[in-house]
N, CA, C and O atoms as a DFTB+ gen file, in Angstrom:
756 C
 N C O
     1  1     -37.629     -33.105     -11.201
     2  2     -37.540     -31.750      -9.700
     3  2     -38.492     -31.568      -9.507
     4  3     -39.337     -31.555     -10.401
     5  1     -38.789     -31.327      -8.135
     6  2     -40.254     -30.345      -7.473
     7  2     -40.903     -29.052      -7.746
     8  3     -40.152     -28.447      -8.510
     9  1     -41.515     -28.635      -7.591
    10  2     -41.796     -27.450      -7.512
    11  2     -41.519     -26.433      -6.186
    12  3     -42.266     -25.577      -5.712
    13  1     -40.103     -26.869      -5.752
    14  2     -39.894     -25.726      -5.247
    15  2     -39.738     -24.614      -6.150
    16  3     -40.051     -24.375      -7.316
    17  1     -38.835     -23.701      -4.719
    18  2     -38.980     -21.689      -4.689
    19  2     -37.068     -21.553      -4.886
    20  3     -36.579     -21.358      -3.773
    21  1     -35.625     -21.635      -6.373
    22  2     -34.795     -21.694      -6.453
    23  2     -34.027     -20.944      -6.706
    24  3     -33.326     -20.934      -7.717
    25  1     -34.028     -19.753      -5.325
    26  2     -33.513     -18.490      -5.943
    27  2     -31.886     -18.315      -5.481
    28  3     -31.669     -18.320      -4.269
    29  1     -30.762     -18.164      -6.391
    30  2     -29.544     -18.052      -6.252
    31  2     -29.620     -16.607      -6.047
    32  3     -30.511     -15.823      -6.376
    33  1     -27.999     -16.311      -5.157
    34  2     -27.475     -15.212      -5.668
    35  2     -26.863     -15.014      -6.730
    36  3     -26.641     -16.163      -7.114
    37  1     -26.217     -13.982      -7.852
    38  2     -25.222     -14.008      -8.835
    39  2     -24.824     -12.358      -8.502
    40  3     -23.679     -11.954      -8.704
    41  1     -25.525     -11.775      -8.155
    42  2     -24.455     -10.202      -8.008
    43  2     -25.195      -9.690      -6.848
    44  3     -26.322     -10.051      -6.509
    45  1     -24.418      -8.770      -6.243
    46  2     -24.387      -7.898      -5.611
    47  2     -24.021      -6.715      -6.294
    48  3     -23.348      -6.449      -7.289
    49  1     -25.101      -5.676      -4.901
    50  2     -25.704      -3.843      -5.767
    51  2     -24.857      -3.170      -4.426
    52  3     -24.914      -3.207      -3.196
    53  1     -24.171      -2.634      -5.331
    54  2     -23.285      -1.774      -4.441
    55  2     -23.316       0.028      -4.170
    56  3     -22.931       0.854      -4.998
    57  1     -23.843       0.318      -2.885
    58  2     -24.305       1.335      -2.735
    59  2     -22.968       2.396      -2.732
    60  3     -21.759       2.257      -2.551
    61  1     -23.754       3.377      -2.993
    62  2     -22.214       4.616      -3.985
    63  2     -22.390       5.518      -2.535
    64  3     -23.195       5.394      -1.612
    65  1     -21.220       6.521      -2.770
    66  2     -21.554       7.422      -1.795
    67  2     -22.940       8.706      -2.253
    68  3     -23.943       9.106      -1.661
    69  1     -22.430       8.951      -3.331
    70  2     -23.326       9.582      -4.027
    71  2     -24.125       9.281      -5.217
    72  3     -23.576       8.707      -6.158
    73  1     -25.337       9.599      -5.277
    74  2     -26.241       9.642      -6.898
    75  2     -25.531      10.931      -7.390
    76  3     -25.461      10.781      -8.610
    77  1     -25.196      11.642      -7.194
    78  2     -25.117      13.132      -8.032
    79  2     -24.060      13.131      -8.648
    80  3     -22.942      12.982      -8.156
    81  1     -24.439      13.366     -10.239
    82  2     -22.950      12.773     -11.003
    83  2     -21.645      14.258     -10.377
    84  3     -20.765      14.579      -9.578
    85  1     -21.820      14.340     -10.617
    86  2     -20.939      16.064     -10.217
    87  2     -20.167      15.442      -9.154
    88  3     -19.107      14.856      -9.374
    89  1     -20.731      15.576      -7.916
    90  2     -20.751      15.198      -6.991
    91  2     -19.726      13.412      -6.918
    92  3     -18.939      13.202      -5.995
    93  1     -19.977      12.360      -8.046
    94  2     -19.321      11.371      -8.367
    95  2     -18.340      11.761      -8.780
    96  3     -17.576      10.841      -8.491
    97  1     -17.541      12.782      -9.470
    98  2     -16.807      13.054     -10.199
    99  2     -15.651      13.867      -9.415
   100  3     -14.489      14.127      -9.729
   101  1     -16.350      14.136      -8.383
   102  2     -15.146      15.117      -6.979
   103  2     -14.651      13.757      -6.603
   104  3     -13.460      13.457      -6.679
   105  1     -15.879      12.685      -6.070
   106  2     -15.472      12.109      -5.674
   107  2     -14.115      10.791      -6.260
   108  3     -13.145      10.423      -5.598
   109  1     -14.466      10.380      -7.520
   110  2     -13.735       9.842      -8.566
   111  2     -12.397      10.366      -8.594
   112  3     -11.413       9.665      -8.358
   113  1     -12.338      11.735      -8.912
   114  2     -11.222      12.075      -8.652
   115  2     -10.360      12.226      -7.273
   116  3      -9.142      12.168      -7.439
   117  1     -10.779      12.395      -6.058
   118  2      -9.878      12.611      -4.716
   119  2     -10.015      10.829      -4.532
   120  3      -8.993      10.389      -4.005
   121  1     -10.882       9.917      -4.801
   122  2      -9.601       8.898      -4.398
   123  2      -9.137       8.426      -5.676
   124  3      -8.850       7.229      -5.706
   125  1      -8.973       9.189      -6.907
   126  2      -8.122       8.035      -7.728
   127  2      -6.565       8.961      -7.139
   128  3      -5.533       8.292      -7.185
   129  1      -6.445      10.415      -6.623
   130  2      -5.463      10.996      -5.943
   131  2      -4.809      10.500      -4.994
   132  3      -3.612      10.669      -4.763
   133  1      -5.876       9.610      -4.163
   134  2      -5.481       8.913      -3.046
   135  2      -4.964       7.762      -2.997
   136  3      -4.031       7.438      -2.262
   137  1      -5.770       6.783      -4.094
   138  2      -4.693       5.706      -4.586
   139  2      -3.480       5.810      -5.120
   140  3      -2.521       5.223      -4.618
   141  1      -3.380       6.532      -6.148
   142  2      -1.710       6.950      -6.636
   143  2      -0.899       7.513      -5.480
   144  3       0.159       6.923      -5.255
   145  1      -1.076       8.112      -5.032
   146  2      -0.054       8.232      -3.614
   147  2       0.337       7.011      -2.742
   148  3       1.356       6.414      -2.397
   149  1      -1.111       6.947      -2.552
   150  2      -0.419       5.339      -1.791
   151  2       0.367       4.443      -1.844
   152  3       1.199       3.879      -1.134
   153  1      -0.386       4.375      -3.640
   154  2       0.460       3.414      -4.305
   155  2       2.421       3.451      -4.176
   156  3       3.309       2.820      -3.602
   157  1       2.233       5.035      -5.450
   158  2       3.836       5.785      -5.308
   159  2       4.508       5.957      -4.114
   160  3       5.705       5.718      -3.960
   161  1       3.627       6.438      -3.127
   162  2       4.376       6.692      -1.652
   163  2       5.151       5.025      -1.088
   164  3       6.169       4.962      -0.399
   165  1       4.673       4.295      -1.394
   166  2       4.925       2.817      -0.887
   167  2       5.528       2.410      -1.026
   168  3       6.072       1.877      -0.059
   169  1       5.988       2.248      -2.128
   170  2       6.462       1.965      -4.173
   171  2       8.031       2.575      -3.510
   172  3       8.944       1.815      -3.189
   173  1       8.094       4.020      -3.401
   174  2       9.429       4.721      -3.111
   175  2       9.957       4.521      -1.486
   176  3      11.047       4.933      -1.089
   177  1       9.210       3.986      -0.852
   178  2       9.627       3.425       0.545
   179  2      10.329       2.042       0.511
   180  3      11.231       1.656       1.254
   181  1       9.585       1.219      -0.750
   182  2      10.223      -0.322      -0.392
   183  2      11.680      -0.045      -1.307
   184  3      12.795      -0.449      -0.978
   185  1      11.369       0.699      -2.454
   186  2      12.453       1.341      -3.311
   187  2      13.534       1.381      -2.385
   188  3      14.289       0.419      -2.239
   189  1      13.667       2.649      -1.633
   190  2      14.634       3.379      -0.671
   191  2      15.311       2.093       0.004
   192  3      16.480       1.775      -0.219
   193  1      14.410       1.357       0.892
   194  2      14.935       0.015       1.390
   195  2      15.524      -0.906       0.864
   196  3      16.564      -1.286       1.401
   197  1      15.083      -1.519      -0.275
   198  2      16.151      -2.669      -1.020
   199  2      17.230      -1.663      -1.633
   200  3      18.223      -2.311      -1.962
   201  1      17.379      -0.246      -1.909
   202  2      18.594      -0.235      -2.312
   203  2      19.325       0.619      -1.408
   204  3      20.285       1.203      -1.911
   205  1      19.126       0.790      -0.384
   206  2      19.996       1.318       0.593
   207  2      20.793       0.417       1.259
   208  3      20.136      -0.366       1.945
   209  1      22.261       0.221       1.302
   210  2      22.118      -1.145       2.749
   211  2      21.861      -0.396       3.897
   212  3      21.301      -0.988       4.819
   213  1      22.143       0.751       4.036
   214  2      22.258       1.224       5.728
   215  2      20.158       0.957       6.021
   216  3      19.514       1.056       7.066
   217  1      19.816       0.707       4.979
   218  2      18.355       0.416       5.787
   219  2      17.791      -1.168       6.016
   220  3      16.766      -1.850       6.007
   221  1      19.015      -1.212       6.194
   222  2      18.399      -3.308       5.777
   223  2      18.627      -4.066       7.045
   224  3      19.236      -5.121       7.222
   225  1      17.688      -2.901       8.310
   226  2      17.851      -3.389       9.490
   227  2      16.535      -3.920      10.496
   228  3      16.592      -3.050      11.365
   229  1      16.014      -4.330      10.677
   230  2      14.497      -4.865      10.960
   231  2      13.608      -4.227      11.219
   232  3      12.480      -4.706      11.334
   233  1      13.861      -3.061      11.367
   234  2      13.057      -1.495      11.363
   235  2      11.871      -1.773       9.721
   236  3      10.725      -2.102       9.417
   237  1      13.315      -1.310       9.054
   238  2      12.908      -0.999       8.047
   239  2      12.076      -1.852       7.015
   240  3      11.023      -1.574       6.441
   241  1      12.912      -3.039       6.950
   242  2      12.119      -4.450       6.511
   243  2      10.839      -4.727       6.890
   244  3       9.889      -5.262       6.317
   245  1      11.016      -4.228       8.032
   246  2       9.294      -4.064       8.662
   247  2       8.330      -3.428       8.367
   248  3       7.136      -3.634       8.587
   249  1       9.166      -2.140       7.540
   250  2       8.079      -0.824       7.065
   251  2       7.860      -1.038       6.056
   252  3       6.688      -0.871       5.717
   253  1       9.296      -1.739       4.551
   254  2       8.698      -1.891       3.765
   255  2       7.966      -3.199       3.689
   256  3       7.524      -3.354       2.551
   257  1       7.776      -3.862       4.223
   258  2       6.976      -5.459       3.700
   259  2       5.031      -5.002       4.378
   260  3       3.913      -5.513       4.316
   261  1       5.555      -4.002       4.851
   262  2       3.514      -2.797       5.834
   263  2       3.306      -1.970       4.027
   264  3       2.304      -1.869       3.319
   265  1       5.025      -1.427       3.767
   266  2       4.174      -0.882       2.520
   267  2       3.905      -1.819       1.521
   268  3       3.189      -1.571       0.551
   269  1       4.316      -2.619       1.675
   270  2       4.269      -3.924      -0.112
   271  2       2.207      -4.175       0.153
   272  3       1.166      -4.021      -0.486
   273  1       2.717      -4.677       1.646
   274  2       0.890      -4.788       1.848
   275  2      -0.143      -3.330       1.935
   276  3      -1.202      -2.952       1.434
   277  1       0.505      -3.000       2.539
   278  2      -0.505      -1.331       1.980
   279  2      -1.196      -1.503       0.898
   280  3      -2.413      -1.451       0.721
   281  1      -0.056      -1.782      -0.051
   282  2      -0.611      -1.445      -1.883
   283  2      -1.554      -2.775      -2.067
   284  3      -2.401      -2.874      -2.955
   285  1      -1.309      -3.647      -1.217
   286  2      -2.193      -4.824      -2.149
   287  2      -3.258      -4.752      -1.173
   288  3      -4.088      -5.620      -1.444
   289  1      -3.557      -4.137      -0.233
   290  2      -4.617      -4.150       0.806
   291  2      -6.001      -2.768      -0.018
   292  3      -7.223      -2.764      -0.168
   293  1      -4.438      -1.451      -0.452
   294  2      -5.638      -0.786      -1.180
   295  2      -6.164      -1.071      -2.421
   296  3      -7.052      -0.457      -3.013
   297  1      -5.480      -2.165      -2.814
   298  2      -5.303      -2.347      -4.428
   299  2      -6.731      -3.600      -5.007
   300  3      -7.111      -4.060      -6.084
   301  1      -7.134      -3.730      -3.529
   302  2      -8.347      -5.115      -3.518
   303  2      -9.785      -4.057      -3.646
   304  3     -10.707      -4.553      -4.293
   305  1     -10.021      -2.639      -3.069
   306  2     -11.629      -2.439      -2.918
   307  2     -10.922      -1.100      -4.038
   308  3     -11.298      -1.334      -5.186
   309  1     -10.199      -0.059      -3.984
   310  2     -10.292       0.982      -5.016
   311  2     -10.310       0.475      -6.062
   312  3     -11.428       0.010      -6.282
   313  1      -9.499       0.288      -6.998
   314  2     -10.060      -0.078      -8.320
   315  2     -11.087      -0.215      -8.641
   316  3     -11.582       0.587      -9.433
   317  1     -11.918      -1.457      -8.072
   318  2     -13.560      -1.977      -8.215
   319  2     -14.622      -0.413      -7.818
   320  3     -15.721       0.013      -8.173
   321  1     -13.425       0.072      -6.826
   322  2     -14.714       1.416      -6.689
   323  2     -14.506       2.632      -7.708
   324  3     -15.389       3.371      -8.146
   325  1     -13.189       2.668      -7.973
   326  2     -13.185       3.780      -9.626
   327  2     -13.628       3.218     -10.726
   328  3     -13.516       3.834     -11.786
   329  1     -14.148       2.091     -10.693
   330  2     -14.936       1.548     -12.232
   331  2     -16.371       1.621     -11.726
   332  3     -17.134       2.287     -12.425
   333  1     -16.811       1.119     -10.761
   334  2     -18.018       1.322     -10.625
   335  2     -17.808       2.933     -10.549
   336  3     -18.498       3.594     -11.325
   337  1     -17.049       3.521      -9.813
   338  2     -17.740       5.052      -9.811
   339  2     -17.670       6.089     -11.384
   340  3     -18.420       7.035     -11.628
   341  1     -16.524       5.551     -12.302
   342  2     -16.707       6.082     -13.670
   343  2     -17.914       5.704     -14.845
   344  3     -18.293       6.437     -15.758
   345  1     -18.472       4.064     -14.452
   346  2     -18.957       3.242     -15.671
   347  2     -20.596       3.293     -14.703
   348  3     -21.458       2.569     -15.201
   349  1     -20.884       3.814     -13.844
   350  2     -21.662       4.245     -13.100
   351  2     -22.921       3.218     -13.310
   352  3     -24.045       3.578     -13.660
   353  1     -22.515       1.845     -13.026
   354  2     -22.252       0.396     -12.449
   355  2     -21.643       0.182     -11.066
   356  3     -20.514       0.187     -10.577
   357  1     -23.511      -0.102     -10.457
   358  2     -22.737      -0.570      -8.837
   359  2     -23.514      -2.272      -8.594
   360  3     -24.407      -2.768      -7.906
   361  1     -22.376      -2.772      -9.786
   362  2     -23.155      -4.293      -9.606
   363  2     -21.833      -5.006      -9.183
   364  3     -21.050      -4.283      -9.798
   365  1     -21.376      -5.541      -8.819
   366  2     -20.698      -6.632      -8.284
   367  2     -20.714      -8.161      -8.333
   368  3     -21.030      -8.807      -7.334
   369  1     -20.407      -8.690      -9.379
   370  2     -20.520     -10.869      -9.647
   371  2     -20.746     -10.727      -8.145
   372  3     -21.014      -9.666      -7.581
   373  1     -20.569     -12.228      -7.412
   374  2     -21.065     -12.557      -6.188
   375  2     -19.517     -13.576      -6.291
   376  3     -19.022     -13.653      -5.166
   377  1     -19.238     -13.833      -6.649
   378  2     -17.409     -14.708      -7.102
   379  2     -16.702     -13.551      -7.041
   380  3     -15.692     -13.571      -6.336
   381  1     -17.070     -12.238      -7.780
   382  2     -15.809     -11.080      -7.472
   383  2     -15.898     -10.794      -5.973
   384  3     -14.840     -10.643      -5.363
   385  1     -17.550     -10.669      -5.051
   386  2     -17.182     -10.202      -3.509
   387  2     -16.618     -10.754      -3.283
   388  3     -15.606     -10.106      -3.016
   389  1     -16.424     -11.872      -3.128
   390  2     -16.011     -12.971      -2.297
   391  2     -14.935     -13.892      -2.447
   392  3     -14.785     -14.979      -1.889
   393  1     -13.954     -13.115      -3.560
   394  2     -12.932     -13.040      -3.486
   395  2     -12.183     -11.553      -3.228
   396  3     -11.042     -11.454      -2.777
   397  1     -12.984     -10.493      -3.574
   398  2     -12.380      -9.301      -3.091
   399  2     -12.676      -9.382      -1.142
   400  3     -11.970      -8.729      -0.374
   401  1     -13.619     -10.135      -0.741
   402  2     -13.453      -9.951       0.520
   403  2     -12.569     -10.528       1.175
   404  3     -11.781      -9.867       1.850
   405  1     -12.517     -11.710       1.126
   406  2     -11.128     -12.817       1.260
   407  2      -9.813     -12.137       1.252
   408  3      -8.974     -12.130       2.153
   409  1      -9.758     -11.459      -0.131
   410  2      -7.867     -10.639       0.003
   411  2      -8.207      -9.250       1.142
   412  3      -7.493      -8.864       2.068
   413  1      -9.176      -8.854       0.811
   414  2      -9.548      -7.998       2.382
   415  2      -9.484      -8.478       3.456
   416  3      -8.537      -8.350       4.233
   417  1     -10.391      -9.035       3.622
   418  2      -9.497      -9.260       5.145
   419  2      -7.768     -10.333       5.354
   420  3      -6.971     -10.382       6.290
   421  1      -7.789     -10.876       4.307
   422  2      -5.969     -11.352       4.298
   423  2      -5.118     -10.338       4.572
   424  3      -4.363     -10.557       5.519
   425  1      -4.961      -8.804       3.771
   426  2      -4.650      -8.213       3.988
   427  2      -4.642      -7.492       5.311
   428  3      -3.588      -7.016       5.732
   429  1      -5.872      -7.380       6.046
   430  2      -5.792      -6.630       7.250
   431  2      -5.347      -7.397       8.794
   432  3      -5.073      -6.976       9.918
   433  1      -5.438      -8.599       8.217
   434  2      -5.089      -9.579       9.084
   435  2      -3.341      -8.800       9.094
   436  3      -2.789      -8.158       9.987
   437  1      -2.958      -9.107       8.025
   438  2      -0.974      -9.128       7.762
   439  2      -0.962      -7.768       7.863
   440  3       0.191      -7.341       7.924
   441  1      -2.048      -6.678       7.916
   442  2      -1.157      -5.949       8.123
   443  2      -1.350      -5.460      10.145
   444  3      -0.532      -4.852      10.835
   445  1      -2.269      -5.839      10.423
   446  2      -2.437      -5.920      11.910
   447  2      -1.059      -5.999      12.469
   448  3      -0.442      -5.187      13.158
   449  1      -0.618      -7.537      11.864
   450  2       0.163      -8.523      12.653
   451  2       1.937      -7.876      12.515
   452  3       2.920      -8.155      13.202
   453  1       1.806      -7.045      11.473
   454  2       2.489      -5.729      10.746
   455  2       3.140      -4.583      11.944
   456  3       4.189      -4.048      12.302
   457  1       1.962      -4.647      12.187
   458  2       1.642      -3.064      12.644
   459  2       2.454      -3.458      14.525
   460  3       3.192      -2.768      15.227
   461  1       1.942      -4.636      14.711
   462  2       1.848      -5.216      15.713
   463  2       3.745      -5.702      15.934
   464  3       4.347      -5.808      17.003
   465  1       4.221      -5.884      14.704
   466  2       5.491      -6.692      15.111
   467  2       6.699      -5.237      14.913
   468  3       7.866      -5.091      15.276
   469  1       5.677      -4.297      14.127
   470  2       6.970      -3.008      14.053
   471  2       6.729      -2.425      15.993
   472  3       7.606      -1.807      16.597
   473  1       5.286      -2.849      16.653
   474  2       5.122      -2.320      17.587
   475  2       6.068      -2.601      19.211
   476  3       6.415      -2.127      20.293
   477  1       6.096      -3.831      18.231
   478  2       7.190      -4.972      19.307
   479  2       8.867      -4.540      19.095
   480  3       9.767      -4.532      19.935
   481  1       8.908      -4.097      17.243
   482  2      10.486      -3.762      17.462
   483  2      10.887      -2.483      18.512
   484  3      11.746      -2.453      19.393
   485  1       9.592      -1.082      17.915
   486  2       9.796       0.144      18.993
   487  2      10.445      -0.598      20.314
   488  3      11.639      -0.628      20.611
   489  1       9.559      -1.074      20.887
   490  2       9.454      -1.677      22.496
   491  2      10.662      -1.817      22.846
   492  3      11.206      -1.040      23.630
   493  1      11.272      -2.875      22.289
   494  2      12.849      -3.910      22.433
   495  2      13.601      -2.295      22.258
   496  3      13.934      -1.734      23.303
   497  1      13.890      -1.469      20.704
   498  2      14.345      -0.688      20.554
   499  2      14.945       0.298      21.762
   500  3      16.116       0.558      22.038
   501  1      13.459       0.836      22.496
   502  2      13.475       1.568      23.539
   503  2      13.745       1.246      24.764
   504  3      14.791       1.702      25.227
   505  1      12.993       0.482      25.524
   506  2      13.449      -1.005      26.355
   507  2      14.093      -1.711      27.256
   508  3      13.874      -2.092      28.406
   509  1      15.342      -1.844      26.107
   510  2      16.159      -2.776      25.703
   511  2      17.116      -2.734      24.752
   512  3      17.465      -3.748      24.147
   513  1      17.658      -1.474      24.524
   514  2      18.171      -1.222      23.832
   515  2      19.625      -1.698      23.046
   516  3      20.063      -1.558      21.905
   517  1      20.315      -2.594      24.804
   518  2      21.738      -3.291      24.574
   519  2      21.727      -4.596      24.284
   520  3      22.743      -5.243      24.028
   521  1      19.823      -5.340      24.326
   522  2      20.005      -6.371      23.787
   523  2      18.917      -6.387      22.458
   524  3      18.130      -7.227      22.021
   525  1      19.264      -5.153      22.102
   526  2      18.736      -5.187      20.589
   527  2      18.982      -5.773      19.686
   528  3      17.925      -6.182      19.207
   529  1      20.066      -6.180      18.945
   530  2      20.628      -7.105      18.743
   531  2      20.571      -9.150      18.543
   532  3      20.569     -10.144      17.816
   533  1      20.532      -8.454      20.104
   534  2      19.953     -10.925      20.632
   535  2      18.272     -10.686      20.062
   536  3      17.646     -11.316      19.210
   537  1      17.969      -9.816      20.695
   538  2      16.084     -10.470      20.881
   539  2      15.941     -10.002      18.795
   540  3      15.699     -11.056      18.207
   541  1      16.011      -9.142      18.073
   542  2      15.643      -8.756      17.297
   543  2      16.797      -9.319      15.698
   544  3      17.200      -8.430      14.947
   545  1      17.002     -10.141      15.542
   546  2      17.494     -11.341      15.059
   547  2      17.564     -10.738      13.338
   548  3      16.824      -9.754      13.370
   549  1      17.944     -10.838      12.318
   550  2      17.710     -10.104      11.129
   551  2      16.690     -11.645      10.608
   552  3      15.594     -11.600      10.050
   553  1      17.426     -12.846      10.983
   554  2      16.570     -14.190      10.496
   555  2      15.074     -13.732      11.203
   556  3      14.219     -13.449      10.363
   557  1      14.831     -13.669      12.018
   558  2      13.764     -13.399      12.541
   559  2      12.627     -12.733      11.498
   560  3      11.513     -12.421      11.917
   561  1      11.733      -9.992       9.267
   562  2      10.222     -10.170       8.287
   563  2       9.851      -8.957       7.838
   564  3       8.841      -8.838       7.144
   565  1      12.118     -10.887       8.630
   566  2      11.843     -10.911       7.364
   567  2      10.184     -10.674       7.585
   568  3       9.434     -10.619       6.611
   569  1     -13.816       1.883       3.554
   570  2     -13.955       2.583       2.068
   571  2     -13.224       3.712       2.812
   572  3     -12.866       4.381       1.842
   573  1     -12.656       4.525       4.151
   574  2     -11.950       5.589       4.283
   575  2     -11.331       4.920       5.036
   576  3     -10.173       5.337       5.031
   577  1     -11.507       3.658       6.055
   578  2      -9.785       3.096       6.489
   579  2      -8.857       2.449       4.916
   580  3      -7.699       2.725       4.601
   581  1      -9.911       1.478       4.110
   582  2      -8.911       1.486       3.059
   583  2      -8.569       2.491       1.742
   584  3      -7.904       2.132       0.770
   585  1      -8.949       3.334       1.856
   586  2      -7.902       4.593       1.297
   587  2      -6.883       5.381       1.815
   588  3      -5.829       5.781       1.321
   589  1      -7.584       5.581       3.297
   590  2      -6.321       6.636       3.730
   591  2      -5.390       6.392       4.759
   592  3      -4.748       7.275       5.328
   593  1      -5.329       5.313       4.965
   594  2      -4.334       4.937       6.306
   595  2      -3.503       4.547       5.464
   596  3      -2.621       5.392       5.314
   597  1      -3.316       3.293       4.586
   598  2      -2.578       2.906       3.463
   599  2      -1.639       3.905       3.038
   600  3      -0.464       3.543       2.979
   601  1      -2.004       5.455       2.635
   602  2      -1.944       6.359       1.793
   603  2      -0.640       7.088       3.075
   604  3       0.554       7.202       2.796
   605  1      -1.259       7.493       4.439
   606  2      -0.547       8.695       5.568
   607  2       0.215       7.165       5.731
   608  3       1.221       7.352       5.047
   609  1       0.276       6.289       6.052
   610  2       1.688       5.387       6.736
   611  2       3.473       5.545       5.987
   612  3       4.498       5.700       6.652
   613  1       3.378       5.442       4.376
   614  2       3.987       5.866       3.647
   615  2       5.069       7.846       4.848
   616  3       6.258       7.984       5.133
   617  1       4.121       8.613       5.066
   618  2       4.367      10.093       5.296
   619  2       4.396       9.813       6.757
   620  3       5.326      10.358       7.350
   621  1       3.388       8.905       7.649
   622  2       4.114       8.566       8.931
   623  2       5.460       8.124       9.336
   624  3       6.128       8.771      10.143
   625  1       5.851       7.078       8.811
   626  2       6.616       6.190       9.760
   627  2       8.000       6.418       8.250
   628  3       9.023       5.734       8.223
   629  1       7.767       7.158       7.509
   630  2       9.721       7.226       7.080
   631  2       9.870       8.501       6.188
   632  3      11.032       8.863       6.008
   633  1       8.457       9.559       5.347
   634  2       9.464      10.519       5.391
   635  2       9.948      11.450       6.149
   636  3      10.922      12.136       5.839
   637  1       9.143      11.575       7.476
   638  2       9.998      12.195       8.138
   639  2      11.353      11.987       9.102
   640  3      11.958      12.736       9.868
   641  1      11.486      10.918       8.779
   642  2      12.416      10.312       9.070
   643  2      13.976      10.632       7.916
   644  3      14.173      10.674       6.701
   645  1      15.048      10.851       9.553
   646  2      16.504      11.271       7.480
   647  2      17.652      10.127       7.269
   648  3      18.802      10.252       6.848
   649  1      17.007       9.075       7.666
   650  2      17.714       7.669       7.060
   651  2      16.794       7.755       5.850
   652  3      17.303       7.956       4.748
   653  1      15.205       7.591       6.002
   654  2      14.846       7.484       4.546
   655  2      15.188       8.384       3.645
   656  3      15.495       8.071       2.494
   657  1      15.165       9.676       4.117
   658  2      15.065      11.237       2.927
   659  2      16.301      10.884       2.528
   660  3      16.820      11.201       1.457
   661  1      16.875      10.091       3.566
   662  2      18.579      10.456       2.637
   663  2      18.923       9.504       1.043
   664  3      19.479       9.814      -0.010
   665  1      18.278       8.270       1.544
   666  2      17.907       7.046       1.271
   667  2      17.399       7.040      -0.537
   668  3      17.777       6.386      -1.509
   669  1      16.119       8.389      -0.283
   670  2      15.515       8.802      -1.256
   671  2      16.685       9.588      -2.067
   672  3      17.361       9.205      -3.022
   673  1      16.690      10.993      -1.258
   674  2      17.710      11.717      -2.329
   675  2      19.332      10.907      -3.046
   676  3      19.895      11.254      -4.084
   677  1      19.667      10.034      -2.306
   678  2      20.956       9.234      -3.237
   679  2      20.376       8.730      -4.206
   680  3      20.732       9.010      -5.351
   681  1      19.426       7.935      -3.968
   682  2      18.986       7.365      -5.075
   683  2      18.503       8.250      -6.007
   684  3      18.830       7.839      -7.120
   685  1      17.578       9.765      -6.110
   686  2      17.102      10.454      -7.271
   687  2      18.387      10.764      -7.930
   688  3      18.492      10.810      -9.155
   689  1      19.722      11.057      -6.814
   690  2      20.613      11.660      -7.443
   691  2      21.705      10.618      -8.484
   692  3      22.384      10.966      -9.450
   693  1      21.483       8.631      -7.566
   694  2      22.297       7.911      -8.809
   695  2      21.085       8.266     -10.352
   696  3      21.516       8.444     -11.491
   697  1      19.982       8.286     -10.076
   698  2      19.411       7.736     -11.294
   699  2      19.439       9.292     -12.051
   700  3      20.037       9.071     -13.104
   701  1      19.117      10.606     -12.020
   702  2      19.763      11.048     -12.300
   703  2      21.313      11.564     -13.159
   704  3      21.397      12.087     -14.270
   705  1      22.258      11.258     -12.348
   706  2      23.261      10.503     -13.091
   707  2      23.564       9.457     -13.724
   708  3      24.690       9.145     -14.112
   709  1      22.519       8.833     -13.864
   710  2      22.315       8.095     -15.240
   711  2      21.535       8.801     -17.082
   712  3      21.586       8.816     -18.312
   713  1      20.899       9.251     -15.820
   714  2      20.212      10.175     -17.436
   715  2      21.153      11.268     -18.050
   716  3      21.306      11.644     -19.212
   717  1      21.650      11.595     -17.033
   718  2      22.559      12.788     -18.170
   719  2      24.392      11.998     -18.146
   720  3      25.519      12.464     -17.977
   721  1      23.855      10.685     -18.402
   722  2      25.388      10.048     -18.807
   723  2      24.980       9.313     -19.952
   724  3      25.769       8.717     -20.685
   725  1      23.829       9.352     -20.096
   726  2      23.279       8.534     -21.138
   727  2      23.194       9.703     -22.271
   728  3      23.882       9.613     -23.288
   729  1      22.338      10.779     -22.055
   730  2      22.357      12.100     -22.587
   731  2      23.688      11.935     -23.418
   732  3      23.813      11.783     -24.633
   733  1      24.570      12.001     -22.511
   734  2      26.044      11.970     -23.353
   735  2      26.453      11.522     -24.404
   736  3      26.890      12.171     -25.355
   737  1      26.343      10.407     -24.314
   738  2      26.309       9.444     -24.647
   739  2      26.221       9.415     -26.147
   740  3      27.116       9.152     -26.950
   741  1      24.766       9.790     -26.402
   742  2      23.763      10.272     -27.265
   743  2      24.436      11.373     -28.405
   744  3      24.468      11.217     -29.626
   745  1      25.073      12.781     -27.442
   746  2      25.713      13.333     -27.894
   747  2      26.935      12.933     -28.327
   748  3      27.624      13.869     -28.735
   749  1      27.221      12.324     -28.356
   750  2      28.627      12.115     -28.397
   751  2      29.052      11.282     -29.770
   752  3      28.843      10.069     -29.778
   753  1      29.769      12.052     -31.170
   754  2      29.767      11.573     -31.937
   755  2      30.510       9.232     -31.790
   756  3      30.530       8.526     -32.798
């Protein structure tokens, strides 16, 4: 080998939002809360869509897929960010960074694709309501942005929707009935 300078990159330093430890604790709590709301809200949408046969329409299947992609999209960056804030470490390995960026871009593209399909679905439902079932056949899906948008999607697209509310209400009622039956069976000799 020659006397060449051979330098390789093995890790990157991530710049945080703040160096102040008190502010970092507040940021950690805020992002953890937002991440948990994102995951739980989107899981509820998926569960409601799967459990209620009335919601097995293209719009709700797209919404369920969007919820799944939003969970994956947020999970590519937020857990590492939370670990870095908690451990006061700003290091991410080169391979980890490349992997994280690939998944981030993949889920970003899928998110945009699903939002485009949902927009087309709504366009067909509004502008061509009599042809909707023919056009939309069931066989045809079947730092702030990565945290806030997926958290708001369950509220924007479903919580204000009567069908989702009633499906979640029925799901909760079924679960509470199961719990009461189990409790009764345990108390009976």
